[in-house]
C-alpha positions in Angstrom: 7.4 11.8 -9.4 3.9 13.3 -9.8 2.2 15.7 -7.5 0.0 14.4 -4.6 -3.5 14.8 -5.9 -5.0 14.8 -2.4 -2.8 17.6 -1.2 -3.3 19.5 -4.4 -7.1 19.3 -3.9 -6.6 20.9 -0.5 -4.5 23.7 -2.0 -1.1 22.3 -1.2 0.5 22.2 -4.6 3.9 20.9 -5.6 4.2 18.2 -2.9 5.3 14.9 -4.5 3.1 11.8 -4.4 4.0 9.2 -1.8 3.4 6.5 -4.5 3.5 3.0 -3.0 4.1 4.4 0.5 0.8 6.3 0.5 -1.5 5.4 3.4 -4.4 4.8 0.9 -2.4 2.3 -1.2 -1.5 0.4 2.0 -5.2 0.2 2.9 -6.0 -1.1 -0.6 -3.2 -3.7 -0.3 -4.7 -4.8 3.1 -8.2 -5.1 1.5 -6.7 -7.3 -1.3 -8.7 -5.6 -4.1 -6.4 -6.8 -6.8 -5.2 -3.2 -7.5 -1.5 -2.3 -7.3 0.0 1.1 -6.6 1.5 1.0 -10.1 -2.0 1.7 -11.3 -1.6 5.4 -10.3 -2.9 7.5 -7.5 -5.3 5.7 -5.1 -7.3 8.9 -4.7 -7.7 9.2 -8.5 -8.1 5.5 -9.1 -11.1 5.3 -6.8 -12.5 8.7 -7.9 -12.7 9.8 -4.3 -12.7 13.5 -5.0 -15.4 13.5 -7.7 -18.8 15.2 -7.2 -20.1 18.1 -5.3 -18.6 17.0 -1.9 -15.1 16.3 -3.3 -13.5 19.3 -1.5 -15.0 18.3 1.9 -13.9 14.7 1.4 -10.4 15.8 0.3 -10.0 17.8 3.6 -11.1 14.8 5.6 -9.0 12.3 3.7 -5.9 14.5 4.1 -6.5 14.9 7.9 -6.8 11.1 8.2 -3.6 10.6 6.1 -1.7 13.1 8.3 -2.8 11.5 11.5 -1.9 8.0 10.3 1.5 9.3 9.1 2.1 11.1 12.4 1.3 8.0 14.4 3.5 5.8 12.2 6.4 8.3 12.5 6.2 8.0 16.3 6.0 4.2 16.2 9.2 3.8 14.2 11.7 1.6 16.0 15.1 3.0 17.0 17.3 2.7 13.9 20.3 1.9 16.0 18.5 -1.2 17.4 19.4 -0.3 21.0 16.0 1.0 22.2 17.7 2.6 25.2 15.3 3.7 27.9 14.8 7.5 28.3 
């Protein structure tokens, strides 16, 4: 598994790529652009960190990714299937 290019661009090295589970590949899938996650890192594929503002964009993209992942983590159904009230 390769390193997450987005996190690495933000100084967080050694964290594995989420591959097909990455928020950005899920967005690409929803947009039906004809690109599969097997084509590599979505951030690299679309050259999102290129240019003089790449670092600022990397920070923003990472913050979006973390917020979406946090929301998704809290929305996971109860794995036991009981969904007991609190």
